[in-house]
N, C-alpha and C positions, 0 to 999 in steps of 0.2 A: 792837281785837281783830281779827285778820286770819284769814280762812279761804279755802279753795279755792272752796267754794260755800256760799251761804246760801240756805236754803229757807224760804219763808214759808207756813206751813200744815202741820199735823202729822197730816193724815188719810192715807188710803191712797196718794194721789198723791205727797205729800211724802215719806212713808216709803219707798215703793218706789224713787223717784228717789234718795233718800239712800242706801239700801242698795246700789243699783247703783254709785253713786259711791264709797262706802266700800270696796267689793270691789276697786276699782282704786287704792286707796291715797290717796284724797282726804281732806282735812280738811273735815268738813261739820258745819254746825249747822242744826237745824230749830227754828223759832220758832212755837209753837202757842198761840193765844189760849185754847183750851179744848177741848171735845169735838168730834169729827169726825162726818161722815156715817156712818162705820162703826157708830156707836152705834145707827143705825136700820136696819142691814143685815138682809136677809131670810134670810140663810144661803146665798144664791146670788148669783152675779155674771153679769150679762148682757153678751153680746158684741154681738149684734144680733138682736132678737127680734120686731120688728113692722115691717112695711113695707106701705104703701098699705092699711091697715086689715086686714091678714091676718098671722097668726102666721108667723114664719120658722122652719121646722124643718130642712129640708134645705139644706145649703150656704150658711150665712150669709155666708161669705167671698165667694161669687159676687156677692151683692147689695152687700156693702161695696165691692167693686171698681167698682161702677157709680155710687157716690155722687159728688156734685159736689166739685170740688177745694176749695171753701170749707168743706166739712164737716171736722171734726177728723180723721176717718179719711182723708179725701182728702189732708190735709196730712201725715199720717204716711206714707201710701203703702201700697198693698196688698202690695207685695213686702216692705217692712219689717214689716208686720203679720204676715205669714207667718213671718218670722224670729223675731219677738218672742214669739209665742204659745207655742212649746215651752219658753220660759224661765220662764213664769209659775208653773206648778205646782212646779217645783223650788225657785224662790225662796220660795214659801210653805211648802213642805215643810221647807226649811232652817230656817225660823222656828218650825216645829212646828204648821203648819196643813195638814191633809189636805184636798185638793180632788179631785173627780172630774168628768169631763165631756169633751166632744169638740167642737172648733170646727167639725167637718164636719157635725155634726148636733146641734141643741139638744135638751135634754130638757125636761120640764115640772116646775115646782115647785108644791107645794100652798100656797096663800096662806092667811092667817088667816081669810079670809071664805069659804073653800071653793071658790075658783076655781083654775084651773091656768094658769100663765104660763110662757112659754119662758125657759130659762136656759142659760148656757154651762157654768159651773162651780158646783158646790155643795159645801158642807161635809159631811163624813161624818155620817151619822145623820139628815139632814133628809129630809123626805118629798118624793120625786120619782118620776116615772114616765117611761118612754120615749115613751109614746103616751097622751095624755089621753083618747082615745076608747075605750081598751081597758085598764081598770085591772086589775092582777093580784092585788089584795089579798084578795078574798073578803070574808067578814063582818068588819067593822072595828069595833074597840073604841076609843072616844074616851075618854081618861082625863084628868081634871082634878083639881086640888087644891082642896079645899073652901075657899070664900071667895076664891079667886083670880079677879079680875075682868078681867084683861087677856088672856083667852083665851076664845073663843066657840065651844064645841063644837056649838052648834045651827046656826051658820052652816056649819061644815064638814060636819055631817051632811046639811044640805040640799043642798050641792054634791055630795057623794058619792052621795047617793040619786038625784039627777038623772042621775048617770052609771051608775046601776044597781047601786050597792054598798049592801048592807044594813049599817046601823050600830046600835050600842048605846052608851050613855054611862054612865060611872060616875065617882064622885069618891072621894077618900080624903084622909086627913090624917095627920100624924105629930106626936107629942109635941114633937119637936125644932123644929117650926114654930110652936108656940103663942105664943112671945114676939113673933113678927112680927104677930100679930093684934091687938096693942094699938093699932095705928094702921093705917088703910087704906093709908096711903102706904108702909108697910113691906112690904106683900104685893106685892112687885114681883119680876120674874123674876131680876134680878141679886142681890137680897137672898136669895131662896130658893136660888139656885145656890150661895151661900156655905155654906148648911146642907146641901144635898143633895150630899154628897161623902163619901168614905171609906166607913165601915161603914153609913152611913145609906142608901146606894144599895141595899144588900141588903134593907132594910126596904121601900123603894119597889118593888123587884122582887117581893117577897113579895105586896104588895097587888095588883100588876098580874097576877101569875100566878093569884091567887085569882079575879080578875075573868075571866081567860081561861077558867079551868075552869068558872066559873059560866055564862058566856055562849056558850062554844064558838067564840069569835072566832078568826080565823086571822091577823089583823094588828092591831097596836096603834098608835094615833096619840096623841101627847101634846104639851103645850106644851114649847118649848125652854127649860127651866129648870134644865138640868144642864150642867156643864162650863164654868164661868166662867174658870178659870185654865189648864186644859188639857183635852185630849180624853179622858183616861183614864176619868173617870166615865161619859161617854157610852158608851164601849166596854164597860165593865164592866156597865152596865145592859142594854145590848143583848145581851150574852152571857148574862146571868142570866134574862132573860125568855124564855119557852118558844117564842114565835112572833116573827116579824119585828116590830121596833118602830121607828117613825119619829117625828121631831119636827117641829113647825111653829113658825115664828117667832111672837112675841107683839107686843103693843103695846110700843114702846120703853120702857126700854132693851133692846137686843138682846144676849142672852148670847153668841151666836156672833160677832156683830160686835165686842163688847167684847173677847172672847178674841182675835180677830184683831188688833185694835188693840194690845192689850198684848203679844202675841207679836212683832209687827213692831217695836214700839218697844223691846222688850227686846233683840231681835237688833241693832237699830241702836245702842243704847247700849252693849251688851257688846262690840261690835266697834270702839269708839272714837268713835262719833258723839256730838255734844252736842245734847241736846234741852231747849230752854227752854220749859217748860210754864207757862202762865198769863201769858205776856208778849204784848204787842201791838206790831206794827210801826206806828209813827205817821207815818213819812214817810222820804224819802231825798233825796239830792242827785244830780240828773241833769245831766250836762254833756258836751258833745261826743259825743252819741249813746251815752253809757254811764252806767250807774248806778254812782256812785263809792262811796257808803256809805249805810247806813240807820240810823235811830234807833228805839228801842223805848221803851215806857212805863216799864219797870223799869230800863233802862240809859240814862236820858235824857242823862246827861253823858258817855256813852261810846259813840261810834258804832261800828258793826260794818261791816267792809269785806271784800270778797271779789273774786276774779277773775270769778265768775259768780253770778247770782242766779236763783232759780226762784220764781215765784208760784204757789202751789197752794192758794189761799184759798177756793176753792169759789164757788158762786153766791149767790143771795139768801138761802138758808137759813142759811149760815154767814157772811154779810156780806162775802163776796168781791165782791159787787155790792150796791149800795144804790140806793134811789130816793127822791126827794122829789116834791112835786106838779109839778115842772117838768122833771125830767130823771132819767135813769138814769146812774149814775157808778160808777167804781172808786175806793174811798175812800182808799187808801193813797198812791198816786202820781198819781192823776188820769189814768190811762191812757185811751187812746182806746177807746170802747165802740161795739159794733154794736147800735143801738137806734133805734126810731122816735122822731122828734122830738116828735110830738104825743101827749099822754097818752091821748086816746081810742083811739089805735091800739095801745096796749100790750096790750089784752085784748079779747075778744069778749063780748058780753052773755050769750051762752049759756055757762054754766059748764063744760059737758061738751065744748065744741069746743076745738080746739087753740088755745092762747093765744100771741100773738106774743112776749110777754115770756119765754116758755120757750126762745126761740132766742137771747136776748141774751147777750153776753159781750164780753170785751175783744178788740181787733183784734190779730191775729197774722199773721206772714208764713208762708211755707211751711216755715220752720225752727222755727216756734212761738215766735219772738221777739216780744215785745210792742211796741206802738207808743205814742208819747207826742207829742201835738200834731203828728201826721203824720210823725214821725221814728221809724224802727225803732231800738229800744234793743239794741245789739249783744250785751250780756251779761245781758239779762233775758228769761228764758224762762217760758212758761206751760204748766201741765199741768192736766188734769181739767176740772171743771165751770165754771171761770172763763172758759174759752174759748167763744166764741160760734159760731154756725153750725149748730146742730142742736137737736133736741128729744129729749134723752136719755130723758126720762120716757116719751114715746110710743114711742120706738124700743126701749125696754128695752136701752139701750146704755151707760148711765152708767159702770158699772164697767169695761167694755171700753175705753171712751174714756180713762178715767183711767189704766188700766194701759198702753195702747199709747202715749199721749202721754208718760207717765213714762219708758218705755223709750227713746223717741226722744230726749227732751230729755237724758237721762243720756248717751246715745250721742253726741249733738251736743257736749255739754260735753267729754267725754273725747277725741273726735276733734279738737275745736278746740284742746285743750291740747297734744295730740301734734303737731298741725300748726303750732302757734305762733300761730294766729289762728282766729277763728270765721268 
């Protein structure tokens, strides 16, 4: 089976790369072993939110321009980043995902534990503010569903009250949710979102409006348990409630993240892409500085071949990187990895300090091509968290790095094809 490009990993990096290639007429397949990090998404994407212990609000791009060339952003290049950023929101909008934000100034998202963290782009309806030191909400009503354990209004109340916001809390339930109460494992955000749709949204708004009248609240905050398949239930609910209503992400699974995953995947599939879900790449043949073919668990006797390959398998969370007592390694091809040789150096005794393993990833050149036994593989590119050289968690930069490297790799592949070589 022959393709123009084979992408290993079906998360945001793999899908955005695949979409960009499909738009230019390539034949693309994505191989995905299972769920991606989008299922843990907060409803917001970070570009660069934290530097030297301080939040980055004004001009994140100015700081990105100063990063070392070994940083993924350094390999993408600031001029390229400035070109790619205006393309992000239209790509997501084309897939049915509305985002707002400005790369010139971060806004702040409200976290599930009542803190505010800087963000670049956020999905419509999520709780964000322009300035975390001056909240515009007034008296805030925190609404939860009775028996729902993955949302903690008391934490949010504590955070808002520290910022000078008066809060009140209320809970409600609906007959349509009763069947989920048979098991605690069924009272999850994604399961409830399947029910909280259509006419049921009007019942939800009725309860919230009753609480607003009772408490005199001027703002409502509730868990993100609406809008699994599209944004329309979120829009309807916000229109029906008398005062501004915002949502906060919950313990995974994430409704907004799953919606983004499904929308991107639907766009990819509907425009001719092949998405092999539930399959795992087990290895490949590397010869003469090129990856010739790959093998998967489900197609063991049928190798897949392409002109170019992209590895978007993520970091330790998604097994794009693995570790045993002796070493850190990339498990599919045995690619070269940036990691300390001695295990005691992988992490610090203090859990709250920056950990060295958070910087680990595969070795890539300035074109984001991967290295194998010291040799750059001409047609194997890397995107997202599998790349080493930064601490995306501390920087609040994970989504931005994934998006910018995806745009660069897709451009590299397309330019290489047009020019006859990479």
